[in-house]
N, C-alpha and C positions, 0 to 999 in steps of 0.2 A: 555728502558726508557718508551715507550708507555705502556707496561704492568704494570709498576709501577704506572703510572697516572691512568690507568683504575682500578687497584686494590684499589687505594686510593679513587677514586670516589665511587666505590661500597661500601667500608667500611663506608664512610660518609653517603651514602644513607641508609644503614642498620641502622646506628645510628639515623638518623633523623626519620626513620619509627618507632622507639621505643618511640617517644615522643607523648603521649596522644592517643586519639581515632583515629585509622588509617583512618577511613572513613572521618574524618574532617581535616586530615593533607594534606597540599598542598605543594608538593615538585616539583619544576620545574628545568629546566636547569639553570635558573638564581639563584635559591636557592643554587645549588651545586657550581656554579661559584663564588658566593659571599662568601660561606663558605671556599672554597679552594683558593680564590684569583687567579682564572684562567679565561681565556676568556670564554664567554658564548658558542661560537661555538665549542670550545674544549670540554666543558662539554657535550654539546648536541651530539657531535660525539661519545664519548665513552659511553654515556648512551644508544644510539641506538645500539652500538655494543653489550652491555650487554643484550639488549632486544633480539637481534638476537640469542645470546647464551642461552636465556631462563632464565637468572638469574634475570631479571628485567621486571616488568610489565609497559606498556605504556598506558596512557589513553588520547585519542585525544580530550580533552576539550580545551578551550581557557583560559589560556595558557595550553600547554601539561603538564600532570603530570606523575611522575615516582614513582614506589614503588618497594621495594624488594619483589620478588616472595615469599620467605620464610615467610616474615612478613604478606603478604596478606593471604596466605593459612592458616597460624596460626590463623588469625583473623576470617576467615569464616569457619574454620574447614573442609575445602575440598581442593582437588587438583584442580588447574586451568588447562584448556586445552590449551587456547591461551595465547599469550604474549601481544597482542594489543587489546584494547577495546575502544568503542566509548564514554562511559560515566562511571562514578564511580558507577552508579546504576547497570550497567551490571556486575560489580564485587561484590559489597556488597549487592545485592538483593538476599541474600541467607538466609538459616535458621538462625535465631538469629539476623539478621541484618534487621532493619525495612525498608519498602519501603520508597522512597522519597515521599513527600506529593502529587505530581501529580500522581505518579503510584498507590497510595493508594486510589485514587478517584474511586468510583463505576462506572464501565464501561470503565476504562482506557485501558483494554485489549480487549474491544469489541466495542460498538458503539461510544465511545469517543477516540478510539485509535489514529486516525489521528489528532484529535483536540489536544490531549495532546502532541503528537509529535511536532506539529507546535508551540505550546506555549513554549515547552522546547527549540526549535530552536531559538525562539524570545528572550528567556532569555539569551541564550549563545552569542548572537550577541555582538560584542565589544562595550565598552562605556556604554550607558544606555539601551542596548538591543533595540529591535524593538517595536514600539507601537503596541498594540493588540486591535482589535475590536471584541467583543463578540456579536454575534447575535443569536436570538432565541426567542420563545414565552415567555410570562410572566410566571414566576414560573418554568422555565426549569433549573435554577441553575446557572445563569450567575454571580450573586453577590458572591455566594459560591465559584465558580471556580476562580474568581478574587482574593479572599482572599487566596485560596490554591496556586495560582500562586505566590503570595507574599511569602508565607511560603516556596515554592520551591526555590525561588531566595535566600532566607536566608539560606536554608539547603545546597545549592550548593556553597555558598560563593559569589554570585553575589551582595548580599546586606548584610550589617552587622546585627547582632542580635538586635541591639538597633535602627535600622532604623524605620521610620514611615510608616504606611499604612493609607492613608487619603482617605475617601470616601465622594463623593458629589453627591446628586441627582439633576441633572440639571433641572428637571421639576419644582422645587421650584422657579427657577429664570428665567423661560423661557420668561416672559414678560418684564424683566428689564435687558437688556444686560449690562448696565453700572454698576448696582449693582453686577451682576455676575462677571464682570471684576475686580471689587474691591475685591471680595471674592477670586477669583483665584489668582490675581497678587498683591494684597495689594494696598495701596495708601500712598501718601505723605501728610504731614501736609498742609492744605489749599487747597487740591485738590477739595473739595466741602464743602458746608456749613455743619458744624459739624465735619469736619476732623481736630480735634485739635492736633493730633499727628500722627507720622508715624505708619502705621499698616502693618504687614506682611500678605501675602495671603497664600492660601493653597499650592501653589507651593513652597513657602519658608518653610512651615511646612513639606512638603514631600521631601525636599532636601535630597539627598542621600537615598531616599526611594521610595515609589510607590504612585501614585495618581490614584484613580479609579473614573472615571466620568460616573455615571449611567444615563440612559435615555438621552444619549448625543444628540439624534435627536431633543430634545426640545431646544437646543441652538439656532437654526435658523442660517441663513447665517452669520449674524454679529457675533454671538457668536463663530461660527466655525472659522471665519477669525481671531479672537483675539488669537487663538491658533497657528497661522502660525509661528509667530516669534520664539516661543520655538521649534516647530517641525522642523523648518529649521536651526536654529542657536544655540538652547539651551539657549536662552536669554529671560528674561522676563522684562517688564517695568511696574512698579506700576503706577496707576493713579496719574497724577500730577508730574511724574518724568520729570525733565528738562535736566538731563544728560543721558548718554548712559545707557541702561539697564544692569542688572547684570546676570551672569551665575548661573544656578542651575543644579543639576544632579538629574533628576526625571524620573523614569520609568512610562510610561503611559499605562493605560488600560481603554478602553471605552466599553460601553454596550448599546445595543439598541434592541427594539422589532420590529422595523420598517424595511421596505424594504430599503436596503442600496442605491440602485441606484436612488430612487425617493425622498429620504428624506435628502440627504446630497449633499453638493457641491462636484463636481468631483475633484476640487483642494484639498479639504480636504481628500477625500478618497484616492487619490494618495499618500498622505503623511502617510498613515497607511497601510504598506505592508502586515501585517498579519491579516487576517480576518477569524474568527473561528465561525462556525455555531454550536450551541448547540441544539441537538434534544429534542423535548418534551418527556414526559414520555410515551406517546402512541407509540413513535417510538423506545423506548429502548427495549432491549431484555427481554425475560421472566426472565432470570437469574438476570438481573439488577433490574427489578421491584421487584422481591422477595427480593433481597438484600436491596433495599431501604426500603421496608416494615419492614424487620427485624431490620434495623437500627432505624427506628422510634419507634418500639416497645421496643427496647433496651433503647432508650432515655427515654421513658415513664417509664420503669422499674426503672431506676436510679432516675427519678424525684419523683415517688410515694414511693420509698423505698421498693418495693415488687418484688418478682420474678413473672413473667407472664407465665402462661401455655396457649399457643396460639394454638387454633384449626387450623389444616391444611386446613379445609374447609374455615375458615375465610381468611387465607393467599391466597387460590385459588381464592376466590371471589374478594379480594382486588386487586390482580395482574391481573385479567382479565377484570377489569373495563375500560371503556373509560373515561378519565378525561378531562373535559373541561378546568379546571384551573391548569392542570399540577401537579407537585410534591406537591405543597401546598395543593391541594384538597385531595390527598391521606393522607397527614400528618394530615389534619383536621379530616378525617374519622377515622383515628387510634386514635387520641386524644379523639374523641367522644365515640368510642368503649370502650376505657379504662375507661372513665368517667362513662359510663353506667354500666360497670362491677363493678366499685368501689361502686356504689350505692347499690349493692346487697350483699356485703360481710361485715363482721365485720372488724373494724379497726385493731384488734389484729391478723387477719389472715396474714400469711407470704406469701401465694401464691394468685395470682389473676387469675382466669380462664376467658379467653376472647373467647366466642363462638359466633355462628352466631346470637344468640338472642341479642347480644350487639351491633351489627352493626347498624348504623344510618338508619332511615326509608328511607332516600333519595336514598340509594342504591337499595332498593326493588322497589321503585316507578319508577326508570329509567330502570328496567330490565324486560323482558318478562318472563313468568312462565317457559317456556321450557328451556331457557338458565340457569336460576337459578337452576332448577331441575337437569340439567346436571352437574353443578358444585357441587351440594350437594351430588351427588352420589360418590364422591371421597373419599379420605382417611379421616377417622374419628378420627385419633390419634392427639396428641398434640405435640408441641415443647416447651421445657422448656427454657425460657429466663431469666437468672439470672442477677441481676443488676451489678454484678462484672465481667461479661464476656466482652471480646472484640469482635468486629464485625467478625474477622477472625474465631473465634470459632463457630459462627453462620452460616457462609456462607460455604456451601459445594460446592466447585468449581471443584470437581472431574470430572464433566461432561465437563469441558473445554477440547477441543481437544488436547491442548498442554500437559495437564496432562495425557491424554489417551496414548499418544505416550510414555511418561515416564513410565507409568504403564506397558505397553506391554514389554518394554525393561527390566524392573525389573523382569518380569516373565521369559523372555528369559534367563537372568542371572541365575535365579533359576533352570531352566531346564538344563543349562550347568553344574551347580554345581552337579546335580543329575545324569545326563545321559552322560556327556562328549560329544565329537563330534561324536555321533552315528547317525545312520539313523533315530532312533526314535526322537532324538533331532532335527534334520533337519526337519522332518515331523511336529512335534509339534510346532516348531518355525515358520514354514511356515504357519501353521493354524492360529497362533496368528497374523501374518502379514496380512493374508487375512481378519481376523476379524477386525483388525484395519482399513484396506482399506475400508471395508463396512461402518464402523462408520464415517470415514472421508467424504466419498462420499455422504452419506445420511443425514449428519448433516446440520444444517442451517448455511450456509457460511456467515460470516460477512466481509464486504469489509473494510479491515483495514491494508493493507500492502503497503510497498514501491513498491513491485512487485505484481501487481494485478493478480488474478487467470486467467483471460483470456490471459494475456501475458505469464504467466507460462505455460498454455496449448499450446500456439502457439510455444514457444521455445522448449518445450518438444517434440511436434509433429515433428518439423523440425529436432531435434536431432535423434529421433527414426527412421524417414524416412531415414536419412543419414546413420545410422547404418545398416538398412535393405539393402540399396543399396551397401554399402561397404563390408558387411560381408555375404550377401546372406542369411539372416535369416528373420524370421517373428515373430513379437511380438504378442502374443495371448491375448485374453480377452481385458479388459479395461486398458491395460498397460499405455497408454497415460494419461488417467484420474487419475489412481491411483498414478502414479509418480508425476504428476502435483499437485494434492491435497496434497500429503505428503510434497513436497518442499514448497508449499504455507504455510502450517501450521507451518513448522519448522522455518520459518523466524521470528516468533513472540516470541518464547521461547526457547532459547538455555540454558539448564540447565548445571551446572558445574558437571561433573562426578567426583566421588572420584578416587584417583589414582589407587585403586584396580580394580574398575569397568572399568576404561579406559583400564587398562592392559588386563582384561579378554575379553572385546569386541574386542580389537585389536587381541588378540590370536584367537578368533573365526573367525574373518574376514580373517586373514592370512591363517588359515587352509582351509577355504572355497575357497580362491583364489588358493591354491595349488591343490585342488580337481577339480576345474572348472575354467581354465584360461580364457575361452571365456567370462563367466559371469563377471569375474574380469575386463576384458577389457571394456565391455559395461558399467560397473559401473563407472570406471574411466573416461570414455568419458562423461557420464551424469554429474558427479560431476565437471568435468572440465568446462562444459557448465554453470553449476550453479554458480561456483565461478568466472569464468572469464567474461562471458557474462552478468550475472545478479548481480554480485558483492555481492553474499550471502556467508556467512561463511559455511563451511562444516566440518564435523568431522566423527569419526568412527560410530556414530549412523546412519548417512545418508548412509555411505558405507554399513553397515551391513543390513539395511532395503532393499536397492537395491539388494544386493547379494541374500538375502532370497526370495525376490519377483521374481526377474528375473530367479532364479533357475528353476522355472516351466514355466515362461512366454515365454521363448525363445525355449522351447522344441517342439513347434508346427512348423513344416516345411511348406513351401508354398504348397498349395493344388490347383491343376490345374482344379479341377472339378467345373463346373458351379453350383452356389448355387441357390436354389429355395425357395421363400417365399410367403405364402398365406396371403392376407389381406382381411378380410371380416367383415362386420358389424354384430353385434349380440353377445350374451353372449359367445357362443362357436362354431360359424359357422366355423371359420378358423381352430380352433384346431380339430374339428371333422373331417374335410376333411383331414388334415395333418395326424391325427392318423390312419385313415382308410388306406390311401396310404402307410404310413410307415409300418404298419402291413402287408400289401399285398406284399411289396417288401422285407421285412425282415431287413431293416436298416433305419436309420434316414435320409431320403432323402429330406424331406420338413420341413422348419421352418414355423412358423405361428404368426400372430398378430391378436387377437380378438379385435374388436373395438366397443365402444358404438355407438349408433345411432346418438348422437349429437356431436361426436368428430369432431374437425376442421381438415382441410387438413394439416395445419401447424403442428399440433400435430402428425398426422400420419407420416409426413415427419421426425419429430424428432425421432419417434419410429424406423423408418427404418434406420435412421442415427446411432442410438444406436446399432441396429442389425449389421450393417456393421462394426462398430468400434469393435464389440465383436467377429467377425469372420474373418477368413483368406479368402479373396476373391481376386482372381487374373484373372480368365478367364471370369468372368461375373456373373451377378445376374438377375434372372428372377422373376419379381413381378407378381403374379396372383391375380387380384383384382376383386371385385364383381360388380363394376359399372363403366360405362364409364367416370364418372366425375373424377375418380382417374387416368386417363390415363396421366395426367400431373403431377403426384406425384414427378417425378424426379426434378422438380423445387424447391422442398422444402427439398431436401436432402442436408445435410451439411457435410463438412469434405472432405477428400481425395477420389476422385473418379477417378481411373485410369483404369477402366474396363467398358465394355459395359453393359447397363441395358436394358433387354427386358421386355415389359409390355404387358400382355394378360388380356383382360377383361372377364366378365361373368364366373368367375371361378366356377368349379364344380369338383366333385370327378373324373369324367371321364376325363376332361381336365387336371387336376393335374396329374393323372396317366399317361396320354399320354406324358406330359412334362418330368416326371421322367424317363420314358422308353427311350425317345430320348436322354436325358442327359447320361444315362447309355451306350447308343450306340455311344457316342462321337460325336453327331451332333453339328454343330456350333449353336451359339445363334440365328443367322439370320434364319437358317433352322428350328429351333424349333419354333420360333415365327410365321413364315410364315405357316408352316404345321399345327400347332395347330389352328390358326385363320381360316384356310379353313375347317378343319375337324369337329370342334365343333361349328362353326358359331359364333365366337367371333371376336373382333378387336385386332390387335396386332401391335406393333411398337418397333423399337430398337433405343436406344439413346446411342451415343458414348461419350466418356469422354469430348471432346471439347464442346459438347452441355450442359454439366452439370457444367463445371467449372464456378466459379464466376469471375467477373472482379475485378482487384486489382490495386490500386495505393499505392505505397510504400513510406513511409517517413523514412529518415535516417539522421544521423549526425555523423561525425567522432569523436565527443566529448562525445558520449554516448546516451543511449536509452531515457534518460529523455527529451532531446530537441526534439528528433524524436516524442515522444509521444505528446508533446505540439503542434508540427506542425500538427500532425494527428487530434488533437481536433479542430484546426482552419479549416482544410479541412472538417471535419465532419460537423461542423456548417455551412459551406458554401454549402455543398451538401444537408444537411437537408433531407435525404431520397428522394430527387427528382429523383435520377437515381439509376440504379442497379449497384452500385460500392461499393466495400469494401475498406476502407483505413486502412492499418496496418502499425505500426511502427516496424522497425527491426534494429538491430545493424549494424553499417557500415561494420563490418567484415563479417557479413552474406551476405549482398547485394553485396559486392565486391568479394565474393567467388563464382566462377562459378558453383561448385558442389552444394552449398547451393541454388543458384538461380535455378538450374535445379530441385531441390526438390520442390521449391515454384511453379514452372511452371507446375508441375504435378497436382497441386490443383487449380491454378488460371491462368487466362489470364492477364498477367502483362501489364498494359497500360502505366504506366509512373512511374518515381521515382522523388519525390520532396525532396530536402535537401539542406544542406549547402556546401557539397563537392561532386563532381561527382565520384561515385564508379565505373564508366566505366563498367556497366553491359551490356554485348553484346546483341544488338537487342532491348534494352529498352531505350526510350528517357528519358533524364534527364532534369528536370526543376529546375533551381537554385532558392532558396528561395528569394534571393535578386531581381531576375527578377519579381517575383510576387509582392514584395513590391513596386517596381518601376512602376509596371503596364506594363512592357515590356514582350515580348515573350508570350503574351496571346494566340498567334496562336498555340504554342506548346500544351497548355492545350486544345484548341479547337480540335486539331488533335487527342489528346489522348482520349477525351471524345466522339469524333464523332462516334465511333463504337457502343456507347450505348445510344445515345440520338440525337434528331433532332437539327438543327442549332439554332432555337429559344430558345429551352430549354438550350442548351449549352451557348448561349449568356447571358441568365439570370444568370446562375451559375458563369460565368466569372465576371459579374458585381458585384455579391455578394463577390467573391474572392477579387476583388480590394478594396472593402469596408473593409473586414475583415483583409486583409493583409497590413494595414498601419503599418509603422515601430513602432509607439508607442504601438499599440495594440499587435503586435507580441512580443515586449519586455515585456510588461505587462503579456502576457500569458506564456512566457518562464521563467520568474524569479519572485521572491517575492519582488524585489527591485522597487523603484520608477523610472518609465521609464524616466521621465523628467530629474531627477538628473543624472541618468546613461548616458543618451544621451549627456548631457552637458559635463560630464567628458570625454566621448569618443571623442567628438568634439575637446577638448583640446589635447588629445592624437594624433589625426589625424593631427591637425594643426602643432603640434610640430614635428611630423615625416616628414611632407612635408618640414618644415623649415630646419630640419637637413639633409635630404637626397637630397633635390632639386627635388624630384619626384612629380608626379601628381597622385592623387588617383581618379580613375574613379568612377562614381556613383554606379555601381554594387559592386565594392570593398568596398566603404563606407557602403553600406547597409549590406554587409556580415560582415564587422567589427562591426557594431552596434549590430548585432545578436550574433556574436561569443564572442566579448569582454564582453557583458552584462552577458552572461552565464558563462564566465570565472570568472568574479567578484564574482558571487554567489558561484561558486565552491570553490574559494579561501576562501571566508568568512566561508563556511561550513567546511573548511579544507579538501576538497576532490579534490585536483588538479589532472590533467592528469599528470602522472609521466613518461610516455614513449613517445619517438618520435625517429624515425629512421633518424639520421643525416647522415647516410652513403650513402643513395640512391641518393643524389644530390650533385652537387658542389655549395656550399653556398657562397653568397657574405657576407663576415664577416662584412663589414661596414654596410650593411643593417640590419644585425642581431643586431649590436651594436646600431644603430639608433632606432630600435624598442624598445630595452631595455631602452634606455634613455627616449623615449617618454612615455613608460609605467610607469615611476616613478611617474607620476601624479596619476595614479590609486593606486599605492602602498602607496602613502602619504595619499590620501583621504580616503581609505578604510582600512588602517593599515594592508596590506597584502604584501606578497612577491611573485612576479611572477616568477615561475621556468623556467628554460631554455626550458623544454619540451613544455610549453604553448607558449613560444616565437616562437617555430618551426611552430606551426599551424598558427599563425598570419603571419609568413613569407610566408607560402604557399598561404594565401589569397592575400597578397600584390603582390607577384610575379606571381599570377594566376596559381599556380600549382594544 
């Protein structure tokens, strides 16, 4: 019977997918249930079964959509790898399917990546979405982005195609709040002299659409307060209204050029959870500035009806300018350049050449001769811009690192087609992977990810150390850096492989796994970390990259020889000493770092850190330096240091040769340093790992890394570089794992753990977040920090902590929701639980519930609930569990979410103190 229902549901889904443009079709569980006259949960159950079987594609929008896999693959002309996607753009963003309006914005994958992502999240929020405040300098594109945001809402079905986009510049009414109120909310007949009839306001005009209030800071306090009724209740009251106001459904977007904190009421700002800062053109990437310039020239070409031959020198000069007036100033320069060029050609000419002679004089007057000469020495060719082109034809984005990864794997497939799985194929493919690694590391990294690069490095470092300890191997070279950069770039652009390419890459990966099982094991461990700890998708591209890279990276075994490194100022002083000694002994015994005379000690420390990361060092490192001021260089070394470091000053060829000879005779590092210092009249000292380790405070949360990162930011702002302490966020699973903590302790002196649930890390004090909020147990923080600072300094830090860790500030930091509204809802939940259970909630429990439940609400709104909880480890009081469920119905009703049983389990732990 169940198979018949499932088959009927699948047949109906296939039929619905054939109706019109698939990217515009919305099929939900409700759609199927209504079509077949069955219960919604029955339809949902069987649709999810079909997703698991691979026959159906699921899109986690609100509401959740379902498509026939066959229909989607036919529409995009490619095979899909996954069965579950976060948005329709992830599926239909393929060749032949246009970008959604937000993704088509110049910079949406670079400097505007996080901004676009937040605006999309605001659009997806149930009801009328979340209000958005755009901030940024004049001319940065706020008005343009507001309009594109409206187009996006229409394209995704959040607004209908005939809805209105209403724009008001508040500066025009800044001095007359009553007039502004009548314009925004309308007025009733007789409301004021001359009001002869009812008149609707802009909110009424924008009903079921979007209202954009530009220069909103010009409203003043009274004007901002007039918006509260709609922001709180969705109701407006026209001037002169004697009855209750009426509801409207309006999405709100605000824009300002001013500082948010000093120009707005805090009560107003708290009602706008999504604040998006738009960078000026001077902060945009070179690729984005070129794209903007090409767009403006393309618009000019269409306007004048001529093709434009654009000198690349002109493009170089325009994109290297510093613009005081942002995008508008570049646009004006381009308009003037085209106008100047038009004045020199016949009207009958089909083409228009724009060269450096057409640029406005203002450009030359604001540049010095040397910088102009430098740019004029570039490419003298031209770019043809035809009026009928689209922007994508003009923009060459092959330099985008995401496309470089795709290009490399296309070449690997070509090699496999020609060479098969031969040794030559493996060598050539590994060379391509190494080339890609260099390009990733030395490219300009744009901060644009859910998982930032620093966190990616830390997680990769912990995983590689764990593998080294567990499997007695040593990863060579820059394994940590290469793997972290690759995984970082991969999170932005997962392209859909064709069925054939997917099959071929799987074939290569499977064959490599058979040839080298250890590499396959390491690959699986790293991918498991990527998928489970960082919640990033992985596929055969990631697997094959790691297999080819690790094929060589783990071949270096641990080397017990003491390493020696010469550091000397001058163009070639260090290299000359090292080369002489290496020639004399007949092997590469010495490494070297040549240093400019004006180099800082911090930079030298970074160079030494890079040397350590690139070499297998287990028994120790001897640094031979040319001056006594570098005897403290160990303080500036970063990364894992689990070996002693010897430092010898006044390096010379004689002392270097002596050191190498003693290393060859297996002398200890202490013996080498002491003997050399006496015989060549230098100074020497040995530093052991404990002296090099940095002090660490860990933040963690059992509900994910996101909350831990927010707690880290609050601690960072409290310490503000006052003391020598590093604050890092880690997954709860990492901190509660004794082997993972042992790995961390190799690198750090772990002072304390701050979080929401005690991970019970042996020997490390735990400071509950709720105690910081309440101002209790500050003594624990005093004891933790006492090893790195004096009492007065620690007292100042604790005072700052008490200020920063107010409950409202914590919730505002942890979520995008309005703290006041969330706290009110949680208060009702706690009161209802106390009434149902007859229990009393202590203050620490209440603080913990404020933090945990606020984060839970945001997770549920984002459709990212915690789905696992171990109900088997404890004997649970079923009545308490039921009381919690009933109390949480307040949250479910207010925020239109469903609290799963797994989330209830974590709340149970807080209430019962587990």
